[in-house]
Backbone as CSV, one residue per row, in Angstrom:
resi,resn,N_x,N_y,N_z,CA_x,CA_y,CA_z,C_x,C_y,C_z
1,MET,1.393,-1.210,0.156,-0.045,0.415,0.121,0.860,1.428,0.170
2,LYS,0.466,1.984,-0.747,1.110,3.408,-0.555,0.562,4.487,0.275
3,ILE,1.274,5.284,1.118,0.679,6.379,2.660,1.691,7.671,2.413
4,ILE,0.415,8.570,2.270,1.192,9.518,1.934,0.841,10.246,3.525
5,TYR,1.764,10.624,4.804,1.166,11.387,5.378,1.939,12.788,5.294
6,ILE,0.965,13.984,5.597,1.077,14.947,5.433,0.848,15.792,7.052
7,ALA,2.389,16.620,7.241,2.049,17.472,8.019,2.421,19.037,8.106
8,THR,1.731,19.794,8.464,2.457,21.140,8.300,3.488,21.781,8.492
9,ARG,4.435,21.583,9.815,5.793,21.531,9.627,6.315,20.109,10.405
10,LEU,7.420,19.980,10.271,8.128,19.192,11.306,9.530,20.035,12.288
11,ASN,8.652,20.345,12.898,9.152,20.834,13.770,9.623,20.497,14.915
12,ILE,9.968,20.909,16.272,10.048,20.219,17.562,9.056,19.609,18.276
13,GLY,8.755,18.745,18.497,7.203,18.786,19.409,6.268,17.326,19.094
14,GLY,5.156,17.264,19.471,4.948,15.547,19.209,4.271,15.268,18.130
15,VAL,3.612,16.290,17.200,3.229,15.964,15.651,4.302,15.218,15.289
16,ALA,5.529,16.113,14.835,6.657,15.408,14.182,6.833,13.767,14.562
17,ARG,7.090,13.752,15.912,7.300,12.527,16.341,6.198,11.153,16.326
18,HIS,4.695,11.816,16.403,3.876,11.036,15.538,3.909,10.480,14.615
19,VAL,3.694,11.681,13.600,4.593,10.932,12.424,5.043,10.621,11.906
20,ALA,6.462,10.304,12.700,7.501,10.181,12.549,7.119,8.097,12.541
21,TRP,6.698,8.058,13.973,6.383,6.844,14.219,5.802,6.473,13.596
22,ILE,4.441,6.507,13.602,3.493,5.799,12.813,3.467,5.833,10.839
23,ALA,4.809,6.622,10.612,4.961,6.486,9.267,6.089,5.267,9.130
24,GLY,7.458,5.176,10.126,8.021,4.613,10.251,7.638,2.675,10.079
25,GLY,6.404,3.165,11.165,5.708,1.757,11.437,5.508,0.736,10.247
26,ALA,4.852,2.148,9.439,4.000,1.399,8.217,5.709,1.528,7.167
27,HIS,6.425,2.111,7.055,7.678,1.362,5.927,8.230,-0.188,7.065
28,ASP,8.210,0.415,7.812,8.921,-1.209,8.314,7.709,-2.469,8.009
29,ALA,6.560,-2.586,8.219,5.653,-3.031,7.718,5.403,-3.723,6.147
30,GLY,6.501,-2.545,5.549,6.366,-2.728,4.272,5.297,-2.017,2.974
31,HIS,4.620,-1.352,3.948,4.074,-0.057,2.820,5.761,0.981,2.112
32,ASP,4.683,1.453,1.008,5.577,2.419,0.532,5.197,3.582,0.819
33,VAL,6.062,4.492,1.744,5.349,5.711,2.394,6.147,7.523,2.379
34,GLN,5.391,7.972,2.105,5.671,9.654,2.711,5.640,10.281,3.327
35,VAL,6.797,11.139,3.764,6.184,12.385,4.639,6.384,13.807,3.813
36,VAL,5.043,14.355,3.693,5.867,15.530,3.246,4.860,16.421,4.514
37,ALA,5.895,17.881,4.008,5.740,18.887,5.159,6.070,19.581,4.500
38,GLY,5.271,21.226,5.416,6.018,22.995,4.975,7.483,22.571,5.062
39,ARG,8.024,23.919,5.376,9.554,24.123,5.246,9.518,25.188,6.593
40,LEU,10.430,24.929,7.492,10.026,25.526,8.988,10.497,26.893,9.053
41,PRO,9.993,27.593,9.533,10.496,29.236,9.035,11.786,29.562,10.012
42,PRO,11.941,30.625,9.985,13.824,31.382,11.137,13.052,31.320,12.044
43,GLY,14.108,30.527,13.486,13.522,30.187,14.823,12.885,29.192,15.197
44,GLU,12.102,28.143,14.239,12.244,27.420,14.894,13.173,26.088,14.777
45,ASP,12.889,24.899,15.844,14.501,23.758,15.937,13.450,22.655,14.735
46,ASP,13.971,22.086,13.771,13.733,21.063,12.884,14.394,19.566,13.041
47,MET,12.969,18.887,13.375,12.630,17.199,13.587,12.575,16.376,12.157
48,SER,13.282,17.003,11.514,12.847,16.198,10.429,14.391,15.007,10.528
49,PHE,15.527,15.157,11.357,16.147,13.552,11.447,15.646,12.182,11.855
50,PHE,14.242,12.718,13.020,13.628,11.861,13.877,13.134,11.076,12.532
51,VAL,12.658,12.058,11.763,11.799,10.943,10.738,12.942,9.925,9.179
52,ARG,13.674,10.769,8.992,14.503,9.866,8.666,15.431,8.987,9.508
53,GLU,15.306,9.379,10.833,16.194,7.931,11.777,15.073,6.597,11.595
54,HIS,13.413,6.996,11.073,12.887,5.648,10.837,12.890,5.193,9.239
55,GLY,13.956,5.762,8.713,14.175,5.042,7.210,13.249,6.458,5.747
56,ILE,13.128,7.707,6.555,11.909,8.302,5.660,12.761,9.316,5.605
57,GLU,13.184,9.885,3.981,13.511,11.047,3.652,12.546,11.971,3.665
58,PRO,12.065,13.198,4.059,10.242,13.610,4.495,10.559,14.701,2.928
59,ARG,10.076,14.837,2.387,10.059,15.501,1.204,8.889,17.317,1.647
60,TYR,9.493,18.101,1.373,8.795,19.508,1.397,8.457,20.064,0.397
61,ILE,6.915,20.670,1.009,6.620,21.329,-0.125,6.762,23.009,0.457
62,GLU,7.152,23.819,-0.070,7.146,24.988,0.906,6.220,26.355,0.727
63,ALA,5.012,25.833,0.072,4.034,26.464,-0.342,3.043,26.017,1.284
64,ILE,3.311,25.246,2.103,3.044,25.120,3.016,2.937,25.523,3.965
65,GLU,2.512,26.482,4.733,2.765,26.919,6.004,2.024,27.045,7.155
66,ARG,2.262,27.774,8.164,1.707,27.428,8.956,0.319,28.861,9.326
67,GLU,0.351,29.929,8.547,-0.506,31.139,8.432,-1.149,30.498,7.590
68,VAL,-2.491,30.905,7.234,-3.207,30.959,6.401,-3.298,32.217,5.256
69,SER,-3.087,31.689,3.722,-2.256,32.970,3.007,-3.122,32.244,2.085
70,LEU,-2.888,32.960,0.403,-3.127,32.742,-0.744,-2.117,31.452,-1.409
71,LYS,-0.803,31.407,-0.534,-0.167,30.075,-0.592,-0.576,29.045,-0.472
72,ASP,-2.049,28.959,0.584,-2.416,27.598,0.321,-3.479,27.106,-0.867
73,LEU,-3.349,27.999,-1.712,-4.025,27.894,-2.964,-2.960,26.736,-3.851
74,VAL,-1.592,27.356,-3.572,-0.785,26.914,-4.371,-0.397,25.251,-3.370
75,ALA,-0.215,24.716,-2.275,0.002,24.033,-1.702,-0.844,23.243,-2.140
76,ILE,-2.295,23.372,-2.110,-3.251,22.218,-2.546,-2.993,21.946,-4.067
77,TRP,-2.516,23.240,-4.993,-2.040,22.100,-6.181,-1.120,21.267,-6.282
78,LYS,-0.133,21.695,-5.380,1.498,20.841,-5.437,0.754,19.646,-5.015
79,LEU,-0.033,19.779,-3.495,-0.582,18.209,-3.126,-1.381,17.368,-3.779
80,TYR,-2.297,18.299,-5.101,-2.628,17.251,-6.307,-1.803,16.647,-6.806
81,LEU,-0.763,17.531,-7.826,-0.079,16.820,-8.787,1.029,16.026,-7.712
82,LEU,1.043,16.112,-6.387,1.804,14.927,-5.944,0.940,13.264,-5.652
83,PHE,0.408,13.550,-5.617,-1.335,12.683,-5.579,-1.274,11.534,-7.002
84,ARG,-1.499,12.842,-7.525,-1.642,11.817,-9.198,-0.508,11.598,-9.582
85,ARG,0.956,11.815,-9.305,2.091,11.377,-9.859,2.586,10.320,-8.774
86,GLU,2.744,10.075,-8.142,2.133,8.825,-6.669,1.166,7.840,-6.487
87,ARG,-0.471,9.021,-6.296,-1.265,7.711,-7.044,-1.271,6.815,-5.040
88,PRO,-1.554,7.765,-4.159,-1.551,6.810,-3.100,-3.072,6.143,-2.787
89,ASP,-2.768,4.691,-2.049,-3.713,4.571,-1.511,-4.058,5.130,-0.463
90,VAL,-3.633,5.556,0.665,-4.258,6.123,1.967,-2.676,7.703,1.971
91,VAL,-4.209,8.750,2.222,-3.481,10.056,2.028,-3.699,10.415,3.960
92,ASP,-2.773,10.708,4.747,-3.226,10.600,6.613,-2.690,12.124,6.944
93,THR,-3.737,12.722,7.457,-2.850,14.201,7.638,-2.900,14.535,8.910
94,HIS,-1.910,15.108,9.657,-2.320,15.971,11.157,-1.482,17.585,11.263
95,THR,-2.573,17.765,11.761,-2.724,19.301,12.355,-3.355,19.423,10.664
96,THR,-4.532,20.963,11.566,-5.575,21.278,11.061,-5.169,21.261,9.920
97,LYS,-4.186,22.471,9.433,-3.614,23.211,8.618,-3.677,22.464,7.388
98,ALA,-2.642,21.001,7.586,-2.380,19.480,7.261,-3.544,19.139,6.500
99,GLY,-4.668,18.829,7.308,-5.727,18.773,6.921,-6.224,18.873,5.982
100,THR,-6.773,20.497,6.129,-7.538,20.843,5.852,-6.730,20.805,3.988
101,LEU,-5.742,21.694,4.020,-4.661,21.098,2.921,-4.632,19.335,1.904
102,GLY,-4.862,19.101,2.464,-4.780,17.645,2.093,-5.885,16.649,2.196
103,ARG,-6.945,17.185,2.940,-8.503,16.949,2.175,-8.774,17.514,1.087
104,SER,-8.591,19.367,0.584,-8.442,19.363,-0.399,-8.678,19.272,-1.579
105,ALA,-7.057,18.652,-1.319,-6.011,18.301,-2.791,-6.461,17.004,-2.795
106,GLY,-7.451,16.339,-1.692,-7.736,14.521,-2.251,-9.648,14.811,-2.716
107,LEU,-10.121,15.581,-2.602,-10.961,15.843,-3.046,-10.844,16.267,-4.289
108,LEU,-9.944,16.810,-4.948,-9.947,17.245,-6.768,-8.719,16.049,-7.286
109,TYR,-8.629,15.180,-6.340,-7.838,13.711,-6.989,-8.405,12.804,-6.932
110,ARG,-9.527,12.669,-6.577,-11.037,11.371,-6.565,-12.109,12.525,-6.611
């Protein structure tokens, strides 16, 4: 099964750990797993190393940001294009922002 996990940011905290643990578990179970997130703004500590420790190289979409902006439309479009290219069986979103963007792109996709 192909699974894409989406988080707004992989900053220090529970969301990054949670995504790394579940994505790592799915990866270890033999699934094709991707973790997608936005880049961190200056001043936030990066926890993408934790995702890498679970055998997954994070992918980044620059338009995914914490703040609501017109970039959200770009993020939705880029997620949609990613879904078309990768054809995931499951899209799992984490945090409100990632959920909104991922579900919107998913509606366009299917």
